[in-house]
N, CA, C and O atoms as a MOPAC input file, in Angstrom:
PM7 MOZYME 1SCF
protein

 N      5.01700 1    -9.09900 1    21.06700 1
 C      3.92200 1   -10.14100 1    21.87900 1
 C      3.61200 1    -9.20700 1    22.98600 1
 O      3.90300 1    -8.08900 1    22.56300 1
 N      3.24600 1    -9.13600 1    23.97300 1
 C      2.79500 1    -8.14900 1    24.78700 1
 C      2.89500 1    -8.60100 1    25.99900 1
 O      1.89800 1    -9.22700 1    26.35900 1
 N      4.09700 1    -8.47700 1    27.09500 1
 C      4.62000 1    -8.66800 1    27.76900 1
 C      4.36600 1    -8.72800 1    29.17000 1
 O      4.85300 1    -9.49300 1    30.00200 1
 N      3.17100 1    -7.41200 1    29.37200 1
 C      2.96000 1    -7.48400 1    30.41900 1
 C      1.33700 1    -6.85700 1    29.97000 1
 O      1.05300 1    -5.70600 1    29.63900 1
 N      0.20300 1    -8.35800 1    30.12600 1
 C     -0.89000 1    -7.07300 1    29.67400 1
 C     -1.59700 1    -6.57300 1    30.83100 1
 O     -2.81000 1    -6.38600 1    30.74700 1
 N     -1.17800 1    -6.41500 1    31.54500 1
 C     -2.11100 1    -5.40600 1    32.64500 1
 C     -1.60000 1    -3.88800 1    32.30400 1
 O     -2.31100 1    -2.93000 1    32.00100 1
 N     -0.11400 1    -3.93100 1    32.44000 1
 C      0.19000 1    -2.47700 1    31.57800 1
 C     -0.27100 1    -1.99700 1    30.34000 1
 O     -0.40500 1    -0.77700 1    30.25000 1
 N     -0.59800 1    -2.83900 1    29.16700 1
 C     -1.63300 1    -2.62400 1    28.59200 1
 C     -2.66100 1    -2.07400 1    28.64300 1
 O     -3.05200 1    -1.09900 1    28.00200 1
 N     -3.41200 1    -2.97500 1    29.80400 1
 C     -4.98700 1    -2.57700 1    29.85500 1
 C     -4.59800 1    -1.26000 1    30.56500 1
 O     -4.60300 1    -0.29900 1    29.79600 1
 N     -4.12500 1    -0.86000 1    32.37400 1
 C     -4.10300 1     0.13500 1    32.06900 1
 C     -3.56100 1     1.36400 1    30.90200 1
 O     -4.45100 1     2.21200 1    30.83500 1
 N     -2.44600 1     1.69900 1    30.01800 1
 C     -2.84100 1     2.95900 1    29.27000 1
 C     -3.96100 1     2.45800 1    28.20100 1
 O     -4.30800 1     3.46600 1    27.58600 1
 N     -4.61100 1     1.41900 1    27.76300 1
 C     -5.88800 1     1.92100 1    27.26100 1
 C     -6.82500 1     2.31800 1    27.46500 1
 O     -7.61700 1     2.78900 1    26.64900 1
 N     -6.99700 1     2.17300 1    29.09000 1
 C     -8.03800 1     2.59900 1    30.18000 1
 C     -7.25300 1     3.78300 1    29.75600 1
 O     -8.18700 1     4.53900 1    29.49000 1
 N     -6.33500 1     4.36300 1    29.54600 1
 C     -5.83300 1     5.58200 1    30.14800 1
 C     -6.18900 1     6.92500 1    28.97300 1
 O     -6.32600 1     8.14600 1    28.90200 1
 N     -6.21300 1     5.66300 1    28.16700 1
 C     -5.99600 1     7.03500 1    26.42200 1
 C     -7.44500 1     6.41900 1    25.94200 1
 O     -7.86300 1     6.76400 1    24.83600 1
 N     -8.11300 1     5.63900 1    26.63900 1
 C     -9.87100 1     6.15100 1    26.20900 1
 C    -10.48900 1     7.31000 1    26.81100 1
 O    -11.39300 1     7.95900 1    26.28500 1
 N    -10.00400 1     7.52600 1    27.85200 1
 C    -10.19300 1     8.49000 1    28.96100 1
 C     -9.84700 1     9.92700 1    28.55100 1
 O    -10.58900 1    10.86400 1    28.84600 1
 N     -8.74800 1    10.07700 1    27.89100 1
 C     -8.27500 1    10.87300 1    27.46800 1
 C     -8.15800 1    11.44500 1    26.20000 1
 O     -7.73900 1    12.57600 1    25.95500 1
 N     -8.70700 1    10.26900 1    25.09200 1
 C     -8.80600 1    10.71600 1    23.85500 1
 C    -10.62300 1    10.39000 1    23.69200 1
 O    -10.90500 1     9.19200 1    23.68100 1
 N    -11.12500 1    10.80900 1    23.64000 1
 C    -12.52400 1    10.44300 1    23.56400 1
 C    -13.08100 1    10.96800 1    22.00900 1
 O    -13.53100 1    12.06400 1    21.67200 1
 N    -12.88900 1     9.89900 1    21.33600 1
 C    -13.00800 1    10.08300 1    19.67500 1
 C    -14.40700 1     9.66500 1    19.61400 1
 O    -15.08800 1     8.96900 1    20.36700 1
 N    -14.62100 1    10.19200 1    18.66300 1
 C    -16.62300 1    10.40800 1    18.16400 1
 C    -16.18200 1     8.82400 1    16.99800 1
 O    -15.08800 1     8.33000 1    16.72300 1
 N    -17.61700 1     8.43400 1    16.56900 1
 C    -17.41900 1     7.83300 1    16.01500 1
 C    -16.89000 1     7.71100 1    14.67100 1
 O    -16.32900 1     6.79900 1    14.06500 1
 N    -17.28900 1     9.09400 1    14.33500 1
 C    -15.99800 1     8.74000 1    12.39300 1
 C    -15.21000 1     8.69600 1    12.98400 1
 O    -14.76000 1     7.56000 1    12.83800 1
 N    -14.21000 1     9.59600 1    14.14900 1
 C    -12.43400 1     9.07700 1    13.99100 1
 C    -12.55100 1     7.73800 1    14.32800 1
 O    -11.65500 1     7.09100 1    13.78600 1
 N    -13.33700 1     7.02300 1    15.04300 1
 C    -13.27100 1     5.77700 1    15.26200 1
 C    -13.25600 1     5.38300 1    13.93200 1
 O    -12.24400 1     4.77900 1    13.57800 1
 N    -14.18300 1     5.58400 1    13.05000 1
 C    -14.67500 1     4.26300 1    12.00200 1
 C    -13.15900 1     4.87500 1    10.82000 1
 O    -12.94700 1     4.25800 1     9.77600 1
 N    -12.33200 1     6.02400 1    11.19300 1
 C    -11.86400 1     6.36600 1    10.49700 1
 C     -9.71600 1     5.74100 1    10.57000 1
 O     -8.65400 1     5.78800 1     9.94900 1
 N    -10.14400 1     5.41400 1    11.39100 1
 C     -8.92600 1     4.60600 1    12.32200 1
 C     -8.87400 1     3.27200 1    11.71900 1
 O     -7.82600 1     2.72000 1    11.38400 1
 N    -10.47800 1     2.59800 1    11.55100 1
 C    -10.18300 1     1.19700 1    11.72100 1
 C    -10.14500 1     1.44100 1     9.93900 1
 O     -9.11300 1     0.92400 1     9.51000 1
 N    -10.93500 1     2.04600 1     8.86600 1
 C    -11.26300 1     2.11400 1     7.65900 1
 C     -9.03000 1     2.19400 1     6.91600 1
 O     -8.48200 1     1.52500 1     6.04000 1
 N     -8.33700 1     3.58000 1     8.05600 1
 C     -7.19700 1     3.00900 1     7.81700 1
 C     -6.45800 1     1.81100 1     8.42500 1
 O     -5.57700 1     1.56500 1     7.60100 1
 N     -6.36600 1     1.03500 1     9.32500 1
 C     -6.00300 1     0.24600 1     9.99100 1
 C     -6.07100 1    -0.70800 1     9.14600 1
 O     -5.00700 1    -1.24300 1     8.83300 1
 N     -7.36800 1    -1.20900 1     8.51800 1
 C     -7.60500 1    -1.93300 1     6.98800 1
 C     -6.88400 1    -2.29600 1     6.04400 1
 O     -6.41000 1    -3.36900 1     5.67200 1
 N     -6.83800 1    -0.33400 1     5.39900 1
 C     -6.30500 1    -0.44700 1     4.27600 1
 C     -4.62700 1    -0.61500 1     4.29500 1
 O     -3.88300 1    -0.98200 1     3.38500 1
 N     -4.21900 1    -0.08600 1     6.09300 1
 C     -2.78900 1    -0.85300 1     5.78400 1
 C     -2.72900 1    -2.47000 1     5.64300 1
 O     -2.01600 1    -3.12400 1     4.88300 1
 N     -3.77700 1    -2.97400 1     6.68500 1
 C     -3.65000 1    -4.65000 1     6.36800 1
 C     -3.58200 1    -5.16900 1     4.71000 1
 O     -2.83000 1    -5.93800 1     4.11000 1
 N     -5.16100 1    -4.05900 1     4.16500 1
 C     -5.09800 1    -4.76700 1     2.65200 1
 C     -3.48900 1    -4.97300 1     1.96600 1
 O     -2.97200 1    -6.00300 1     1.53400 1
 N     -2.94200 1    -3.58800 1     2.05100 1
 C     -1.23300 1    -3.25700 1     1.64300 1
 C     -0.09300 1    -3.90400 1     2.34100 1
 O      1.05400 1    -3.61800 1     1.99600 1
 N     -0.29500 1    -4.66000 1     3.19200 1
 C      0.71000 1    -5.71300 1     3.51300 1
 C      0.39700 1    -7.20000 1     3.38800 1
 O      1.11600 1    -8.09100 1     3.83900 1
 N     -1.10000 1    -7.43100 1     2.53100 1
 C     -1.36400 1    -8.14200 1     1.74000 1
 C     -2.04300 1    -9.86600 1     3.60100 1
 O     -2.20100 1   -11.07200 1     3.79100 1
 N     -2.09400 1    -8.94300 1     4.06700 1
 C     -2.63600 1    -9.72600 1     5.65000 1
 C     -4.07800 1    -9.97900 1     5.59400 1
 O     -4.52200 1   -11.07900 1     5.92100 1
 N     -5.04600 1    -8.75700 1     5.08600 1
 C     -6.16400 1    -9.56100 1     4.66600 1
 C     -6.65000 1    -8.80800 1     3.47100 1
 O     -6.43300 1    -7.62100 1     3.22900 1
 N     -7.49600 1    -9.85600 1     2.59300 1
 C     -7.94000 1   -11.12000 1     3.53100 1
 C     -7.48800 1   -12.16400 1     3.49600 1
 O     -6.44700 1   -12.43800 1     2.89800 1
 N     -8.08600 1   -12.84800 1     4.04400 1
 C     -7.05400 1   -13.95900 1     4.26800 1
 C     -7.48400 1   -15.09000 1     2.78400 1
 O     -8.49000 1   -15.01100 1     2.07800 1
 N     -6.57100 1   -15.87800 1     2.69500 1
 C     -6.78700 1   -17.05200 1     1.55100 1
 C     -8.13200 1   -17.32300 1     1.71300 1
 O     -9.16900 1   -17.08200 1     1.09500 1
 N     -7.77900 1   -17.95000 1     2.82200 1
 C     -8.35000 1   -19.54700 1     3.08200 1
 C     -9.86800 1   -18.55400 1     4.93200 1
 O     -9.99700 1   -19.10200 1     6.02700 1
 N    -10.18400 1   -17.96900 1     4.75600 1
 C    -11.33600 1   -18.14000 1     6.09300 1
 C    -11.48800 1   -18.61300 1     6.80700 1
 O    -11.59600 1   -18.05600 1     7.90000 1
 N    -11.59900 1   -19.99300 1     6.66200 1
 C    -11.81000 1   -21.04100 1     7.73400 1
 C    -10.46300 1   -21.95700 1     8.50200 1
 O    -10.33200 1   -22.91100 1     9.26900 1
 N     -9.59900 1   -20.98300 1     7.74200 1
 C     -7.99900 1   -21.46200 1     8.01400 1
 C     -8.18100 1   -21.17500 1     9.55800 1
 O     -8.81100 1   -20.24300 1    10.05700 1
 N     -7.46500 1   -22.21700 1    10.22500 1
 C     -7.46700 1   -22.27000 1    11.90300 1
 C     -8.23400 1   -21.78100 1    12.68600 1
 O     -7.92500 1   -21.08700 1    13.65500 1
 N     -9.89900 1   -22.26400 1    12.15700 1
 C    -10.86500 1   -22.32300 1    12.85800 1
 C    -11.53500 1   -23.30400 1    13.93900 1
 O    -12.59800 1   -23.29100 1    14.56000 1
 N    -10.38900 1   -24.18900 1    13.87400 1
 C    -10.31800 1   -25.23700 1    14.53800 1
 C     -9.81200 1   -25.45100 1    15.51700 1
 O    -10.07500 1   -26.45000 1    16.18800 1
 N     -8.76800 1   -24.37000 1    15.92000 1
 C     -7.66500 1   -23.75600 1    17.10700 1
 C     -8.55700 1   -22.60900 1    17.90400 1
 O     -8.73900 1   -22.44700 1    19.11000 1
 N     -8.94600 1   -22.02400 1    16.98000 1
 C    -10.22600 1   -20.60800 1    17.83500 1
 C    -11.57900 1   -21.86100 1    18.77000 1
 O    -11.97300 1   -21.78200 1    19.93300 1
 N    -11.85200 1   -22.58500 1    18.00900 1
 C    -12.92600 1   -23.91700 1    18.37100 1
 C    -12.41400 1   -24.33300 1    19.81500 1
 O    -13.13800 1   -24.07300 1    20.77600 1
 N    -11.19600 1   -24.96900 1    20.00400 1
 C    -10.99800 1   -25.09500 1    21.00900 1
 C    -10.63300 1   -24.49500 1    21.61600 1
 O    -10.21300 1   -25.10800 1    22.59700 1
 N    -10.42100 1   -22.96400 1    21.71500 1
 C    -10.07200 1   -22.45200 1    22.44600 1
 C    -11.06800 1   -21.55600 1    22.63200 1
 O    -10.80300 1   -20.84000 1    23.59800 1
 N    -12.41500 1   -21.20500 1    21.96800 1
 C    -13.72300 1   -21.07100 1    23.04200 1
 C    -14.66800 1   -22.58100 1    23.80400 1
 O    -15.58000 1   -22.48400 1    24.62600 1
 N    -14.12400 1   -23.83700 1    23.24700 1
 C    -14.62400 1   -24.13100 1    24.38500 1
 C    -14.33000 1   -24.74900 1    25.70900 1
 O    -14.98100 1   -25.42700 1    26.50300 1
 N    -12.77300 1   -24.13800 1    25.65100 1
 C    -12.19700 1   -24.68800 1    27.12200 1
 C    -12.20200 1   -22.95200 1    27.44500 1
 O    -11.54000 1   -22.75400 1    28.46500 1
 N    -12.72400 1   -21.73500 1    26.90300 1
 C    -12.16200 1   -20.94900 1    28.06900 1
 C    -14.62500 1   -20.65300 1    28.53300 1
 O    -15.17500 1   -20.04000 1    29.44800 1
 N    -15.17400 1   -21.39500 1    27.44000 1
 C    -16.34900 1   -21.47600 1    27.49500 1
 C    -16.42500 1   -22.61400 1    28.75500 1
 O    -17.36400 1   -22.25600 1    29.46500 1
 N    -16.06000 1   -23.33800 1    29.08400 1
 C    -15.54400 1   -24.54800 1    30.20300 1
 C    -15.18600 1   -24.29200 1    31.72800 1
 O    -15.34900 1   -24.84000 1    32.81800 1
 N    -14.67400 1   -23.28200 1    31.25500 1
 C    -13.82900 1   -22.68400 1    33.06800 1
 C    -14.68700 1   -21.85800 1    33.11600 1
 O    -15.21500 1   -22.05700 1    34.21000 1
 N    -15.46700 1   -20.58500 1    32.37700 1
 C    -16.38400 1   -19.69500 1    32.96600 1
 C    -17.72900 1   -20.28500 1    33.66600 1
 O    -18.41000 1   -19.55900 1    34.39100 1
 N    -18.16800 1   -21.99800 1    33.34400 1
 C    -19.05200 1   -22.77100 1    34.19700 1
 C    -18.68200 1   -22.73300 1    35.38000 1
 O    -19.38900 1   -22.15100 1    36.20200 1
 N    -17.69600 1   -23.23500 1    35.69200 1
 C    -16.89600 1   -23.40700 1    37.46600 1
 C    -16.78400 1   -22.69100 1    38.08500 1
 O    -16.26700 1   -22.89800 1    39.18300 1

């Protein structure tokens, strides 16, 4: 759980500026994370629609707040 999102955001911005990665480097990181998720049996989801109702509700709430 992220306890301080502002600190994380600050770290991410600093990291991105400091480590200007190429597309190939970014793709390699993504592929490694995907492989790790497969090994942990987190992906692929057994039911790809699992939890979609919650995602739709959250999207609806966020979109309605944006209009105000």
